C-alpha positions in Angstrom: -0.1 0.1 0.0 1.4 3.4 -0.8 2.7 5.6 1.7 2.1 9.2 2.0 3.5 11.4 4.8 1.6 14.1 6.8 3.0 16.9 8.1 1.6 18.6 11.5 2.7 21.6 13.3 4.7 20.9 16.4 1.8 21.7 18.6 -0.8 19.6 16.9 1.6 16.3 16.4 2.1 16.6 20.2 -1.7 16.7 21.1 -2.4 14.1 18.7 0.7 11.6 20.1 -1.1 12.5 23.7 -4.7 11.7 22.7 -3.6 8.5 20.8 -5.4 9.3 17.9 -5.2 6.9 15.0 -3.9 9.5 12.3 -4.1 6.9 9.6 -7.4 6.1 9.5 -8.7 9.8 9.9 -6.8 10.5 7.2 -8.0 7.9 4.9 -11.4 9.3 5.5 -10.7 12.7 5.2 -9.0 12.1 1.7 -11.6 9.4 0.7 -14.2 12.3 1.2 -12.2 15.1 -0.7 -11.8 12.7 -3.6 -15.0 12.1 -3.9 -16.0 16.1 -3.3 -13.5 17.0 -5.8 -14.8 14.1 -8.7 -18.3 15.2 -7.8 -17.3 18.7 -8.6 -15.8 18.3 -11.7 -18.3 15.9 -13.0 -21.0 18.1 -12.5 -22.8 19.5 -16.0 -23.5 23.2 -14.7 -25.6 23.6 -17.8 -28.2 21.1 -16.7 -29.1 22.7 -13.5 -30.7 25.6 -12.3 -29.9 27.8 -9.2 -32.2 25.8 -7.0 -30.5 22.6 -7.9 -27.0 23.7 -7.5 -27.8 25.0 -3.9 -29.1 21.3 -3.4 -25.6 19.9 -5.1 -24.0 22.3 -2.6 -25.8 22.1 0.5 -23.1 23.9 2.7 -22.7 27.6 0.4 -24.4 30.4 1.2 -27.4 31.4 -1.1 -24.7 34.5 -2.3 -22.4 32.2 -2.8 -24.8 30.0 -4.9 -25.8 33.0 -6.8 -22.5 33.7 -7.6 -21.9 30.2 -8.9 -24.8 30.2 -11.1 -23.9 34.0 -12.3 -20.5 32.6 -13.4 -21.9 29.6 -15.4 -24.6 32.1 -17.0 -21.4 34.3 -18.1 -19.8 31.0 -19.6 -22.9 30.0 -21.6 -23.2 33.7 -23.0 -19.8 33.9 -24.0 -19.9 30.6 -25.7 -16.8 29.2 -23.4 -16.0 25.4 -23.4 -15.9 25.4 -19.6 -16.5 27.7 -16.7 -13.4 29.1 -15.7 -12.1 30.8 -12.4 -12.5 34.0 -14.2 -16.4 33.3 -14.5 -16.1 32.5 -10.8 -14.7 35.9 -9.9 -17.4 37.5 -12.4 -20.2 35.8 -10.5 -18.6 36.8 -7.1 -18.3 40.5 -8.7 -21.8 40.7 -10.2 -23.4 39.1 -7.3 -22.9 42.5 -5.6 -24.2 42.1 -1.8 -21.8 39.9 -0.6 -19.0 40.1 2.3 -16.2 39.4 -0.2 -16.4 42.7 -1.8 -16.5 44.4 1.5 -13.2 42.7 2.2 -11.5 43.7 -0.9 -13.0 47.3 -0.4 -11.2 47.3 3.2 -8.5 46.3 1.5 -8.4 49.5 -0.7 -9.3 47.5 -4.1 -12.4 49.0 -5.3 -14.3 45.6 -6.4 -15.7 48.0 -9.4 -12.2 48.4 -10.8 -11.1 44.8 -11.1 -11.1 43.5 -14.5 -12.1 40.0 -15.1 -9.4 38.7 -17.6 -10.4 36.6 -20.5 -8.7 33.6 -21.7 -9.3 29.8 -21.4 -7.9 27.0 -19.0 -7.7 23.4 -18.7 -10.4 21.6 -19.2 -12.1 19.3 -16.2 -13.6 16.1 -16.6 -14.4 15.1 -19.9 -18.1 14.4 -21.3 -20.6 16.4 -22.8 -22.0 19.8 -21.4 -20.7 22.9 -19.6 -18.3 21.9 -16.8 -15.9 23.3 -14.4 -12.4 24.1 -15.6 -9.7 22.1 -13.9 -8.9 25.5 -11.8 -12.0 26.5 -11.2 -13.1 22.9 -10.0 -9.8 23.4 -7.5 -11.5 27.0 -6.6 -14.7 25.3 -5.7 -13.0 22.7 -3.6 -10.5 25.3 -1.8 -13.2 27.5 -0.9 -14.4 24.2 1.3 -11.0 23.6 2.8 -10.8 27.6 3.5 -14.3 27.2 5.5 -13.2 24.6 7.4 -9.9 25.5 8.2 -11.6 29.0 9.6 -13.8 26.7 12.0 -17.0 27.9 9.5 -19.9 25.4 9.0 -20.9 27.5 5.7 -19.0 28.5 2.5 -19.7 32.1 1.6 -18.2 34.4 -1.0 -15.6 35.2 1.3 -14.3 31.9 1.4 -14.5 31.8 -2.5 -12.3 35.0 -2.7 -9.4 33.1 -0.7 -9.8 29.8 -3.2 -9.8 32.3 -6.3 -6.6 33.8 -4.9 -5.1 30.9 -3.9 -5.5 28.7 -6.7 -2.1 28.8 -8.4 -3.2 27.8 -12.2 -5.9 29.9 -12.7 -7.1 33.5 -14.6 -8.4 34.7 -11.8 -5.9 34.4 -9.0 -3.5 36.1 -11.4 -5.7 39.1 -11.9 -6.1 39.6 -8.1 -2.4 39.1 -7.0 -1.9 41.9 -9.5 -4.2 44.2 -7.3 -2.6 43.0 -4.4 -5.1 40.6 -3.1 -2.8 37.6 -3.0 -3.7 34.7 -1.3 -1.9 35.2 2.1 -3.1 39.2 2.6 -6.8 38.1 1.1 -6.9 34.7 3.7 -6.0 37.5 6.7 -8.0 40.1 5.4 -11.2 37.3 5.6 -10.5 35.9 8.7 -10.4 39.3 10.4 -13.6 40.4 9.1 -15.5 36.8 9.9 -14.1 37.0 13.6 -15.1 40.9 13.7 -18.5 40.2 12.2 -19.3 36.9 14.9 -18.2 39.5 17.8 -20.3 42.3 16.3 -23.6 40.4 15.5 -23.2 39.3 19.3 -24.0 42.8 20.5 -25.3 44.9 17.5 -28.5 44.9 16.1 -28.9 42.8 12.7 -29.3 45.8 10.7 -26.5 47.6 11.7 -23.8 44.9 11.7 -22.7 45.3 8.2 -22.5 48.7 8.8 -20.5 48.3 11.7 -18.2 45.8 10.3 -17.5 48.0 7.2 -16.4 50.5 9.9 -14.1 48.2 11.9 -12.6 46.1 9.6 -9.9 48.4 8.1 -8.2 49.3 11.1 -8.2 45.7 12.4 -6.1 44.6 9.8 -4.1 47.1 10.1 -3.8 46.0 13.7 -2.8 42.5 12.3 -0.6 43.5 9.9 1.4 45.3 12.7 1.2 42.7 15.0 3.0 40.4 11.9 5.7 43.0 11.3 6.7 42.8 14.9 7.0 39.6 15.2 8.8 39.0 11.9 
């Protein structure tokens, strides 16, 4: 049986040893689940699904994230593209218009309205008839799930999609975002700060005022985090 090494941070490795957790079995189950999820994403024929059906396929995605994916599919169909690329996903996220990812970009001094969605093609995903995700776009959707999990969230929103778009190394969208200063590290840090601030403010602020408060608080919060990281370097 092939062997795959798994590297853990020192504190987590120590905790795993102390708890006697069966690492091999857990990793196998996690990898099996990830492979099934990626395979399902890549085989999905997007042109056959309406927004309600897409939401059923992606039950952990928020309504805004599903709308962004639906808008991406519409864009690919309108332009006659052979597949839905990461650039189409970026277009869908921007076109949705009201999601947290757009506010986070604003807090990073990037006006979403000034982002130019790149044109071009990406490597095809799963073979078969119908409109499907390109390989980078499928990776983005899977990365969004992974990023949400790593942040301890039980949902996948456009903010996680933003991190994934910035982090996918072979996609058109990642290069476009990096050119504007939204690389994977900066984006992940901004999303972590935003969602932590949102959770805190939601507990103490009336719902209609939450987003206004997040916009006001997010930028200085990010600056404080950046200052701390510089001081630790």
